[in-house]
N, C-alpha and C positions, 0 to 999 in steps of 0.2 A: 436653391442650391446653396450649399455651405460653402463658404470663401474660400479659398484655398490660403491656407500660413506657408509663407516661404519657409523651408527648412535649412538648418545652418549646412546638410550637407547635399543641399541643391548643386552648388557651385562644383563642387569636388566630385559630384556624379558626373556632370557637363564636362569637366577636365577629362576624366577617365575614359568618357564613351569618346571622346576626341582623339585619344590615342590608344587606347587598348581594347583588344575585342569583348570582355564580359566583365560583367560586373556582379557581385551578388549582395545584396542585401538584408542585413539580419537585424533581428530584434525581437524585443517582446511581442506578443499579440496584442493588435489595438495600437499600437504606436505610431501608426500612421504611414506603414511601410511601401502598400500598396497603391495609395493616393500619391505618393509622392513619386514611386517609378512611372505610374500611367501618365506623369508629366513627360516622362523622358522617355517615352514608349511610341512606337509605331502600330504594332499589334500586341495582342495580348491573348494568352491561354493559361487559364484559371484550373490548376491541377487538382485543387481540392474539390472539382465537380466529375462526377465519373464518366459523364457523357464527354466531357473534355480530355480526361486522363486516357479514356480508354486506347486511343490510338497510339498513344505514348507507350502503354505498356504492350502493346502489340508490336510494334516497331516505331520505336522512338528517331532512330535517322530518320526514314522516310516522314514521321509527322513533321518532324522540325525544319524540313526542307522548303525553300520558298515560301518561307513567311515573310511580310515585310518587316523590316529591321530596323532599330532596335526591337525584339521579340521580347518582349515581359512575359515571363515563365514565373507565375506566383504560386507560392506556397508546392515548390520546388519538391519538398519533403515527403508531400505526401504522392509523389510518384518518382522515387531515387531514381529510376532509369535513365530519366531527361538527363541527368548530370554528364555519363558516359556519352551519350549524344552530341552535346555540349561540346565537350573534348572532342571528340573525332570532328565535328564540323569547324571547331577551331585551329584542330592542327591541320585540318584539308585546307583552309584558307583563313591566315589571319589577318583580317583587316577590323580596321577600326569598328566599335560601335554596334555589335552585332547582337547579344545576348546582355539582359537582365534577369537575375535571377531573386526571389524574394522569397523569405521563409523566415522561422522564430528560429531563434539562437541556436545553436548545436556546438555541441564539442568539437574543440579541432583533433580530438582522437576519432572521433564518430570514422568508421571506414565509408562510409557513405560521400562523404566529403574529400575520397582520395582523388577521383578523376579531375575535380576542379584545379589541383594543385599546378600552379605555373599557368595555369589558362584563364583563373578568376581572382580579380582582386576585390577584398571584402572591405565591405563598410559597415559598421555600425550605426543604426541608427536608435537611439534614444527618443523617451519620449518628450514631449516639447520643452522648453525652456520657458523660461518668463520672457525672453527676449525673443523668441518666436512666437510667443500667445500676444505679446504686443507690437508685432510685426516692426522691430528696431534693428534695424541693420547695425553692424559694427565688428569690429575686431574682435577674436578671442582674447578673454580677459588678460593672459599671460604674455599673449603678444602684443597687446597693448601697453602691457606695464613696460615690458622692457624695452620698448620701443619710443616711453616717454609718452604716451598718445591715448592715455586714460580719457574718457570723456567727464565735464562734470558732473559733480553729483546732483542727482536731481533736485529740481527748488523745492517739490512735497513729498521727501522720501515717505516710506512707511517708517511704524513706529510698530515696537516689539511685538503688538498684537495684529497688526498690520503684516509681517511677516510673516505668521504662524497661520493667517488666514490664505496668505499667497502660499505657502508649502503645502499645505493641507487639502489643496485644490487638484495637486498632483498638475502631471504634465501628459497624462492619456488624453488625446485629442477632443473626443466626447463631454466626457466629464468636466476637463477642464476649461472649456470653451463653450457647451450648450448647456450643460444643465446644472441646476441649481439645488441645495438643499437635500433633503430625504431622498431626490430622484439621483443625486448624485451618488449620496452613500449608497443608495440599492444598487447602482453600476457597479461602485468599486467592490459593495460585498457579493454581488453575482461572480466577477471577475474572478475572484479568490476561490468562490464555489466551485465553477467550470473549470479554473486551473487546475484545482487540486484532485480531481474526478477525471476530466475529460482529456486533459494533456498528455496522459497517460500512452494515448494511443499512440502505437509505432513503437514504443520504447519498450526494451527488453526489463526494463525496469517496471514493478507492479506494485508499488507503493500502496498502503493502505491510505485514504483520505482522511480519516481520523486521525490516525496519527502522523500523517504527512501536515495536516492543518495544524496541530499542536506545534510540530515543528519548526513551522512558518510563524506563528505566533509568538514563540519563544525567540526565533532569529529576531524578529520586528523589535520585541521588547529591548534587545541587545544591540542595535542597528546603531552603529557608528561607535561601537565597542569593538576592544581588543577583547573579547571572548574566547574561552579555550573550549575545545569540543567536550570536556566534560561536562559543563556549566550548560551548554543545549543538549547534551544525552538525558542529563538528570533531568531540565524542566520540562523537557518531552517524553520521557519516560523511553527511552531509546538506547541502543547499543551503540557502539563507536562506528560498525560497520553500517549498520543504517543510516544513522546521522550523516557521514560520510558521501552516501550514496543519495541521499535525500538533497545535500549541499550541491551535488554534483547535477542532478536534476532540476533544480531550482536555479541555478547557474545557469544552465544550458537553455532554460526559458526566458532568461534575461528578466527575472524578479528579484535574483540577489546579486551582490557584487563582493566582490573583496580588494582591498587594496593592500598590495603584498609590503612586507617591513623592507624599509630600506637599510642597505647597511656600507658600512666604510671603513677600512685599515685606519682611518683618521680619528675614528670614535670607538671605543670600547663599551663592551656590554652591553649590546642592543637586544632590544628583545625580537624574536624572528614570526611570532604570529601574525598573521593577516587581521585589519580592520574591517569589520563585516555591516553592509548596508543593503539595506532594502532600496532598489534600484528606482521606488517613485514614492515620494512621499504621499501624496493620496492614497496609496495602499498599503503605506504605512499606516496612516489614522485608521484606516479601516480594520487592519489586523489586531491593533491594538484596542479598539474601539474609542479613540481619543478625539475628541470637537477642539474646538477653540478654547471652551470654556474650563476642558480638563488641563490642556497643556500649559493655559496662563494660571493654573494653580499647582502644577506639580512640575518642580526644576527640573528634574533628571529627564521625563519627558520633553521637556521644552529643550532642551539640551541638545538630544537625540533627534528631535526634528529639524532644528537649525542647522545642525552639523550636517545630517542627513541630504535635506533639501541642498547645501551649498555644495557640498561633493557631488551631489548629481547634475548640479548646473554644470561643475568645472567638467563632470567625466564625458557630457557632450560636446563641449567646447572643443576639449582632448583630440577627439577625431578628427577636427579640421583645422586646427593649430598649425602653421607652417612650422614651427618648431619640433612638433611630434612629441610632446611630454609624454613619459609615462609617470603614471600616480604611484605615489607611496604614501606611507606614513612612518612616524619613526618614533618608538620610545625605548627610555633606557629598560633593563633586567629590573632596576631597583625602582622604577617607576618615578623619580627623582625628573626626569624632562622627558617631554613627549609634545611632538608638533603635529597636527591633524594631515598634512597633506603635504606631499613633497614634490615637488614639478621638476625631474629628472630630465636635463636636455642635453644630456652626456656631456659631450667636451665642451658643449655653452654654460655649463655650472649647472646651476638648480636654482628656484624658488620655492620659497618656506612660506607656509600660510597656515595661519593659525583663526578659529572660528568662535566668535564670544557673543552670546545672548547677553550684550553689554553695550549701553550707548554711548558711554565715554570712558574707553578704557585708556588707562595708563602705563607709562614707559614699564611699571612692573608688572605688567599681564603680556608683555612681551619679553619675558624675561626668556622663556626656553627657546626663542627666535634669536635672541642677544647669546645663548648659549653655542647655540650650532652655529653662528656668525664668527662667533670667534674661534670655533674648532676647526671652521671650515676655510677660515680665511677667504680668498678670491674665487674660490668653486662657488660661494653663496653669494649670487647674483641680487638676489632681493628677499627682504620679508614683509610678508602682509599679513596683517591681523584685522580679519573681515568683521566688522561687529554690526549691531542694530542702531546704531546711531545715526546725525544727521551729517556729520564732519570727517574731511580728510585732514589728517596732520601727521608729522613726524614723531617718529618714537627713539629715534634713535639712528646710526649708521646703518643705511641701506635698510630699515625698517619703517614701515609707515602702518597708520591706523587709516583702513578705508570703508566706505560704508560697503554692504552687502549688495545694495540696490546698484551700485557701478556695474555690476556683472549685468544691468539691461539699460544703464541711463545714456 
């Protein structure tokens, strides 16, 4: 039996079930949602099984009644009728810890989700972070940074090649923790292939798998970039409408993500386009055909890999950070200033993060952080240059260079 790896969201799930009636755990397929939900459930219904879904299609209220709670309704989207039954059960008896629903990510605009509004608390579950893979508990990075409680740097931190190897393992539990070499690559290739073909079921969109595959590859090649739709359209041979529908579909399935542009009236002429990411660097490597040797010989691919890897670690932590940061990016329209990630803490200010595949960054490498600090004043809480070297040190007022491995040290 595979050892369970504690997930960042486990304490949050416990807290929600202790006071709210229902929770919905969303995320990409094979990211570990069901395995985690089973740890918190007293009974389970697997709705992707026709035998178990049949009674819920016929009479969802009766089928849901009198089951040991919390009831796990796994792959709820295979039987959307169950969401209405959950709504009615919660409205009738609103006590804590009644239902857990799991399923692949779906758009907030999906009408099937409407019955859950005001009854379900949604929790996004990402692929495993490195902290989770290593079973190293700790505070989310931004929370620890602001509290002055970052852990010491690892005694034996990875070098640049080591970071590339870690990143290319990705975070899907099976390939990241159980498989090696060609078998891991085969799993990731199969995931992409089946995603493009089979995850269309139940969608009112019917994309051609070849064209969707070309679009996904183009998206991956531009991961960690602020690329406009026209560039992706041209690369994949698509019109604008098809490109946007494909982006929505892949986002709903949890395998691509966008960081929106951040704006303020204190800074002028900022770009408005999103920064795009593949949501797992193992999938990124499979999509672009990249192994460690290739990324170590190609500076563009290496930079995209490291940036995407760090962004995904921070996206997973943002879900459970007590500050509830919203993540953005910033770029001037003229391209003179760019900050990779901005964690907006609302009235508490913001934390700015730059990511560099560099072992010894200098103050000049933090010039964009310094520009932002000077423009925002007290609103700028901290600037961090996350790098691939071994040391933590100061680069200026409220700006530090910190090794990437501090995210899991």
